N, C-alpha and C positions, 0 to 999 in steps of 0.2 A: 674534821672541820671545826667541831665545837672546841677542841683543844686549842687550835690556832686562834679562834675568836677570844677565848679566855686569856691566852697569852697576850694578845694585842690589847685587850682591855686593861690587863694588869700593867703592861708597859706604859700605856697612856696615863693611867692613874699615878704610877710612880713618877713619870716625867712631869705631870702637872703639879704634883706635890712638891717636887724639887724646884720647879720653876717658881712656885708661890713663895718658897723660902728665899729665893734670890732677892737681893736688895741692891739698889743703885749706889755706885760710888764714882765720883768724878775726879779727874786729875788734870791740873793745869801745869804745864811745864813753862817756867818763866825765867827771864833774865832782867836784872835791874836796868832801868833807863839811866843814862849818864847823870852822874851826880846823886843818884838815889842808892839807898842801902837797906839792909835788914832793919835798921832803926826806923826808917820811914815806913816800912811795911808793918812793923810791930805797932807803931803809932796809929796806922790806919786800921789795924785789927781791933784796936780799942773802940774806935768809932763804929766799925762793922758789927762788933758784938752788941753795942747799944741798939743798933737798928735790928739786928737778928732777934734780940730779946722782945721786940714788939710784934714779930710775925706770929700768926696764929699757929703755924706748925713749928714745933720745937724739937723735931727729931733730927735735924741736921747737926752733924758733928764735923769739925774741920781740923786739919793739921797742916802746919807748915813744915815741910821736910827739906833738909839740906843734905847734899851728898857727902858721905864719908869716904866712899870709894865707888868708882864706876869706870866702865871702859871709856867713857867720854866725860871727864870731870868738868869740862868747860861748856857742856851743852846747856845746862840750866844752873842758875844760881839757887833756885829753890823749886819745889813742887808743892802746889796747894792740893791737898786731898780733902774731899768732902763727901760725906755719906748721909743718906736718908734712911728712914725706917722702911719705906715702901716707895713704889713708883707714884702712887697717888700723892703721898706727902712731898715727893720731889716736885711734882707738877704744881701743887699748891704753893710750896715755898718759892720756887723759881718765879711763878706768876706774881706773887706778892712782892718779892724783892725787885725783880727787873721791871715789873709793871708799875711800881710805885715811884713817885718823884724822888723820895729820899734814897731808895735803893739804887735807882739808876744814876743819881748824882754821885753817890758813894762809889759806884763801879767806875765812873769816869775818873774819880780821884785815884782809884787802883791803877787804871791805865796810865796815869801820869807817873806812877812809881815804877811800873814794870810792863814789859811786853811779854805776852804769853803766846808762843807760836804753836802750842799744842794744848788741845782741850779734848779729853776722851772720857767716855762714859763706859763703865764696866758693870757687870753683875758680880756681886759677892755673896757667898754663902758662908756663914760662920761654922767652922768645923770643930773649933774648940774655943771656949770662952775662958780667958784668963781670970785669975782671982784678984 
């Protein structure tokens, strides 16, 4: 019985440690609205970066990804990927951005450029850091 208890405690400790290392990453799958293009999105990201620079949490990193090959090349024009350092930082950053007038107005501009029918949140764990 003591052996089972030790194993159970060990598994819980290992699981909680790996869970603590998990970080949040979001993906938005998007198509451009009529008359809009990557140029419009890149112009928007310049404004977005200025607003993001004013937020108290600076852990958010973002990427605009375009498909090079996929089983469904026409599904999305681009994917926005964004990651935070922790779930606490995610909450702070999202609260500041979407809860503030400047951020919510900027997001409305984003929606004029593109329609994103997919928004997902994943955990990620870095298993190798590149140089």
